[in-house]
C-alpha positions in Angstrom: 120.3 96.7 63.7 116.8 95.8 62.4 114.1 98.4 62.9 110.7 97.5 64.2 108.5 100.5 63.6 105.1 100.7 65.2 103.7 102.0 61.9 104.5 98.5 60.4 102.5 96.8 63.1 105.2 96.1 65.6 104.7 96.3 69.4 107.6 96.5 71.9 107.8 94.7 75.2 110.6 94.8 77.9 112.5 91.7 78.9 114.4 92.7 82.0 117.6 91.1 83.2 118.0 89.6 86.7 120.7 89.1 89.4 120.9 86.3 91.8 121.7 88.1 95.1 122.4 84.7 96.8 122.4 81.1 95.5 123.1 77.8 97.2 122.5 74.2 96.4 120.8 72.2 99.1 120.3 68.8 97.5 119.3 66.9 94.3 116.1 65.4 93.1 115.7 61.8 92.1 115.8 62.9 88.4 119.2 64.5 88.9 118.1 68.2 89.0 119.7 70.2 91.7 117.6 71.8 94.4 118.4 75.5 94.9 117.7 78.4 97.2 118.2 81.8 95.5 117.0 85.4 95.5 116.0 86.8 92.2 116.4 90.6 91.8 114.9 92.1 88.6 116.6 95.0 86.9 115.5 98.0 85.0 117.8 97.0 82.1 117.4 94.3 79.6 116.3 93.2 76.1 113.3 94.4 74.1 111.0 91.9 72.3 109.3 93.2 69.2 106.1 91.4 68.0 104.0 91.7 64.9 101.0 89.5 64.4 100.6 87.3 61.3 97.4 86.0 59.9 98.9 82.9 58.2 99.7 81.1 61.5 103.4 81.1 61.1 105.9 81.8 63.9 109.0 83.5 62.5 112.1 85.1 63.9 113.2 88.3 62.3 117.0 88.5 62.6 119.2 86.5 64.9 118.7 87.1 68.7 121.6 84.9 69.8 124.4 84.2 67.3 124.6 80.5 66.3 121.2 79.5 67.7 118.9 78.1 65.0 115.5 79.6 64.7 113.7 76.4 65.8 115.9 76.2 68.9 115.5 79.9 69.9 113.7 80.2 73.2 111.5 83.0 71.9 110.3 80.9 69.0 109.8 77.9 71.3 107.8 80.0 73.7 105.5 81.3 70.9 104.9 77.8 69.5 104.3 76.4 73.0 101.6 79.0 73.7 100.1 78.7 70.3 99.7 74.9 70.7 98.5 75.1 74.3 95.8 77.8 73.6 95.0 76.5 70.1 95.8 79.8 68.4 95.3 80.2 64.7 97.3 83.4 64.3 101.1 83.6 64.0 103.7 86.2 64.9 107.0 87.7 63.7 109.5 88.0 66.6 112.4 90.4 66.8 114.8 90.6 69.7 116.8 93.8 70.5 119.5 92.1 72.5 121.4 93.9 75.3 121.7 91.1 77.9 124.9 89.1 77.2 124.3 85.4 76.6 125.8 83.0 79.1 126.4 85.7 81.7 123.8 84.5 84.3 121.6 87.5 83.8 118.6 85.5 82.6 118.4 86.9 79.1 117.0 83.9 77.3 114.5 83.1 80.0 113.4 86.7 80.2 112.9 86.9 76.5 110.8 83.7 76.5 108.7 85.0 79.4 108.0 88.3 77.6 106.9 86.4 74.5 104.5 84.3 76.6 103.1 87.3 78.5 102.7 89.6 75.5 101.3 87.0 73.1 98.8 85.9 75.8 97.4 89.4 75.3 97.9 89.9 71.6 96.5 86.5 70.8 93.7 86.9 73.4 94.5 83.6 75.0 93.1 84.5 78.4 95.6 82.5 80.5 96.3 83.7 84.0 99.8 84.3 85.3 100.0 80.9 87.1 99.1 79.1 83.9 101.7 81.1 81.9 104.3 80.3 84.6 103.5 76.6 84.3 104.0 76.8 80.6 107.2 78.8 81.0 108.7 76.2 83.4 108.8 73.8 80.4 111.2 76.2 78.8 113.5 76.8 81.8 113.5 77.1 85.6 114.1 80.8 85.5 111.2 81.6 83.2 108.4 81.7 85.9 110.0 84.5 87.9 110.0 86.7 84.8 106.4 85.9 84.0 105.2 86.7 87.5 107.4 89.8 87.5 108.3 90.2 91.2 111.5 89.9 93.1 111.4 86.6 94.8 112.9 84.0 97.1 113.1 80.8 95.0 113.4 77.2 95.9 113.1 73.8 94.2 114.9 74.1 90.8 114.0 77.8 91.0 110.3 77.6 90.3 108.9 77.7 93.8 108.6 81.5 94.3 107.8 83.6 97.3 107.5 87.4 96.5 110.2 89.4 98.3 110.2 93.1 98.9 113.8 94.3 98.4 115.1 97.8 99.3 116.1 100.2 96.5 119.6 99.4 95.2 121.9 100.1 92.3 124.4 97.8 90.8 127.6 97.9 88.9 127.2 94.9 86.5 130.2 93.5 84.6 130.2 91.0 81.7 133.7 89.4 81.6 132.9 88.1 78.2 133.2 84.5 79.3 130.5 82.0 78.4 130.6 79.6 81.4 129.2 76.1 80.5 126.6 75.4 83.1 126.7 71.6 82.8 130.4 71.6 83.5 129.8 73.7 86.7 127.1 71.3 88.0 129.4 68.4 87.3 132.4 69.9 89.1 133.6 67.9 92.1 134.4 71.2 93.9 130.8 72.3 93.8 129.0 72.4 97.2 125.7 70.5 96.8 124.6 69.9 100.3 124.4 73.4 102.0 122.2 73.6 105.0 118.7 74.9 103.9 118.3 78.6 104.7 115.3 80.8 105.4 114.3 84.1 103.9 115.3 85.7 107.2 118.9 84.5 106.7 119.0 86.5 103.5 117.4 89.5 105.1 119.9 89.4 108.0 122.8 89.3 105.5 124.0 85.8 106.5 123.1 84.3 103.1 124.8 86.3 100.3 127.2 83.9 98.6 126.9 81.9 95.3 127.7 78.2 95.3 129.2 78.5 91.8 131.6 81.4 92.6 134.6 79.5 93.9 134.3 77.0 91.1 134.0 79.7 88.4 136.9 81.8 89.8 139.2 78.9 89.8 138.1 77.8 86.3 138.1 81.2 84.5 141.1 83.6 85.0 139.2 86.4 83.3 136.4 86.2 85.9 139.0 86.0 88.7 140.5 89.2 87.3 137.2 91.0 87.4 136.6 89.9 91.0 140.0 91.4 91.9 139.2 94.7 90.2 135.7 94.9 91.8 137.1 94.1 95.2 138.7 97.6 95.3 135.2 99.2 95.3 133.0 96.8 97.2 132.1 93.1 97.6 131.8 91.5 94.2 129.4 88.6 93.6 128.6 86.2 90.9 125.1 86.0 89.4 123.5 82.6 88.5 125.8 80.0 87.0 127.2 82.4 84.4 130.2 84.7 84.3 128.4 87.9 85.2 129.6 89.8 88.3 128.1 92.7 90.2 128.6 95.0 93.2 125.6 96.4 95.1 125.3 100.1 96.1 122.6 101.9 98.0 122.1 104.5 95.3 123.2 105.5 91.7 125.5 108.3 92.8 127.6 105.9 94.9 127.7 103.4 92.0 128.8 106.0 89.5 131.6 107.2 91.8 132.8 103.7 92.1 132.6 103.2 88.4 134.9 106.1 87.8 137.6 104.4 89.8 137.6 101.1 87.9 140.3 100.3 85.4 139.5 100.9 81.7 138.6 97.9 79.6 135.8 96.4 81.8 132.4 95.8 80.2 130.6 97.5 83.0 127.3 99.4 83.4 125.3 101.0 86.1 121.8 99.5 86.5 118.9 100.1 88.9 117.2 97.3 90.8 113.5 97.2 89.9 110.7 97.0 92.5 108.8 94.9 90.0 109.3 93.9 86.4 108.9 96.7 83.8 107.0 94.0 81.8 104.1 94.3 84.2 104.0 98.0 83.7 103.9 97.5 79.9 101.1 95.0 80.3 99.1 97.3 82.5 99.5 100.1 80.0 98.2 97.9 77.1 95.3 96.7 79.2 94.5 100.3 80.2 94.5 101.3 76.6 92.2 98.4 75.6 89.8 99.4 78.4 89.6 103.0 77.3 89.2 102.1 73.6 
């Protein structure tokens, strides 16, 4: 793994994963995009973005964050170039990604990485953009990017960009990566997908009447490996799907309960215990940097 020592000018920034605690499709826009209602839960586990400023104006990726993705197509590079153009920045940056979030699992890894690049470079390049401006830029990269920029658990509508901050109780999760990269486009095109669910309210989620994921039945029928994970997890709780990927999870009130459940699962599952975050660790890193600047 590539090293990114601070002594060589690198700074490190968290890019947390997320779960969709509920997700339904309530319609479709005229341009074909589906209208969603979902609950984003940020986690204390994720990738780390490493940044080092350049004076020559180039934006370069160090290493390969997602195998098979060309540098120009990488969301972290696209995010940096988008901000650079928008804010008319002369400087450049080297970008390294310490990748823990599995690609295609529905955990928001690519979106979170892009959001962290925008938030961090806004400070390092001294762009002076506010969070709403950054979120607007991020939306050009993906519908999930704004929630990572704003950094709060949220009820989301529209294509996922209309966010209402949501206070969620402490919780711990057993998160499983079945190792299946589910093609999102194929899921949205499935004739079995429910696209006309009755619109819900935040109170429906709070009361527990909205906890499902519209993609779950489609994914479970399509991917035997994911169905097998659901069967295994059903022995310890109620498994759920996150996003439109293959990632699965079970919620627990505390870490002790999650770890006891973990011990009873069969060997061979790619599973980890992660804590739900009250807010994004990226905001804490941002506050620390700004506090350091203020005291300098």
